[in-house]
N, C-alpha and C positions, 0 to 999 in steps of 0.2 A: 553565484556561478551555479548552473542547471543542476541539481541533486538527479547523482546515478539510478538508473533504472534498477528496479528490486529483481535479479532474474528468475529467483522463483517465483514470486508472482506472474513474471510475464508469459512462465512455461506454462503457469496454472492457468493464465487468461489464455492460450493458447489448447490445451488439450481442456478444457472446458467446452472450449468451439468445437472441438473436434467429436467430444461426448454430445453432442447437440445436434452436431451433422450427422453423427452413426446413426442414433437414434432416431431421428426425422425420417432420414433420406439411406439408409444403406451405407454400408462400409466401402463400398464402389464409389461412391460420393465424397469422400473424406480425402480433398486433394490439398495441395499447395492453398489454392485458388479461393476454394467455398473453405476453407476452414478459415482464413485471414479473413474474406470477407465476413463471417459471421462471427470475427473477435473483432472486427472494426480495425485492424492493421493492414499495415502491407505484407505482400506477399514475399516480400526480400527478407522480413523480419522473423515469417514463419521458417522460412529458408535458414536465418542466420541463427536458431535456434536448435531446430532439428534440420539436418542438412539432407536426409533422407526421407520418402514417407512412410518407409518403412520405422526411421527413429522414433517420427511422431506417433505413428500407431503403438507402436509398444509403450509408449511414454504413455498413450491415453490409456490403454489394458490395465500399465502397471496405477494409473489415477485409481481407474475402478476397482481394484482388487485393495489397494490403500484406502478408500473410502471405507470397505468393507471392514479392513481391522480395525479402523479407528472405530467401525460401530461396534464391533466384537469388542475392546479393550471398556467402553464405555457400559454396553450391559453387564461385563463381567465385574467392573468397577461395585455397578447398582446391588450386586449379590453382596458385596460385604467381605470379611479377613478371611472365610471359613465357609464357601459355600461347598453344598455335594458334587461327587462327580456328574451325577445327572442332571444340577442345576446346570453347571459348566456347558455339561452339552446340548443341553436345551438351548441356554441361550444362547452361544453358537448357532445351531439350525435356525431359530427363529429370527435371527438376523438374515440369514440366507433366503427367506422369503418373500417373495415380490407383494408386501402388504401394504405398502404405502408408493405414492410417487416417485419417489427418490429410489427405493430400492427395486420397483417395476422397470425403471427407467436402467440400472445397472446390469439387471439380469439381461434386457434383451439387450443390451450391450455384449456382457460376456457370452450371450447365445451368439453373435456375431460375430465376433472376434472367433469361436469354436468351429462356428462354418464354415468361414473362409480359411482355418488352418487346414478344415479337410478337403477342402474343393479348391483353394488356388493351386495353377498350373505350378508345377515343380521350378520351371527357371525362374517366376516371381520371385522377387525377392522382398516377400510381404510376409504377414504372420505365420508360423508355422506350428506344431503343433506342441513342440516343447518350449514354445513361449507361452503357452496355457493350462500348461501342468501345475505350475509350482504351485497357485493357489491350492488346487484339488489336492494336494502330497499335502500340502500344511493341514488341512484338515484334517485328512486321513491319521497324522502323526497325532495329531491335537486331541483327537476323540479315543484314537486308540489310549494315549496315556491315560487318559479319564478311565477307560474303561477296567484299564487295568490295577488300579485304586480301590476299584470293588471287586476284583475276581482274587481267588486265590493263585498262587503261583509266581510266573511274571514269562518276561519276554525268551527266557531259556526253554522254560516247561514245556514238552509236547503236548499240554493239554489249552496253550495259550491260542488263541484265537481270537484275540484283540485287533488287529490288523485287519485279519478278512471279515470282522464284523461293524469294523470302522469304513469299511472300504463301499458297504452294504449301507451302511446308513446314510455317509456323504451320496450316496449314488438314490436314495430313494426320496431324500431330501431333494436332491437335483429334480427327479421327477415329479415331485410334487410342485416345486417350483416352476415347472414347465407346463402343468395343468393350472396352477393359479392366475399365469398369463394368459389361458385361452376360455378360462372359465372360470369368472366373478363368482359364482353361487360357492365355488369351492372354497373360498376364505372362510366358508362360518363353519367347516370343517377342518382345518388348516390345526387348531391346537390341538383338537380331538385326536388326526391322525398322527400329532410329533408325538404326544402321549401314549398313544398306542404301540408305536412304534421302538420308543424308548422303553414303553411297559415288554416288551419281546426281545429289547437286544442289550437294554441297560440296567435290568432290575437289579437291585442290591442297594 
């Protein structure tokens, strides 16, 4: 009796192929045909698992975000049972920087999706801005929680600026990630830049 297909594995095969196509050729090149060819499967099979182009683009974006989340989890586990807020924030931020091939590809992919959300015609059922915002919003919430661990008061305090500061930290790290994509020499300064950012924004 033939073994039933592992649907999660098949979806991963397709989204992995889509990631390679987008990273190599751009988002516009990610069609049912090109992704099927990259994955070595039939177009009909891609259509079976993802009925529309938007569906497999969303799944591809979510796969990139999920991989980043898994890296966050591994990094945080490595800190042990009682890390300081600064250690948590720094570990999360370091995982956002394209300092190896996998992170570089993911950064390029996320940038590609973000650009598509900004530039795609409204009538095209592609990626839109709301599709790309869940990950940065999660990062802001996570960092704000850690900032509040080292600051007096709390969310109800009129002096509480944790949310704003967390947004600035995420934005600054995103800018550093962009720099690393185009300036390999910046990698030598990445650790020092992160530490300087946290010295100013997460002291305590």
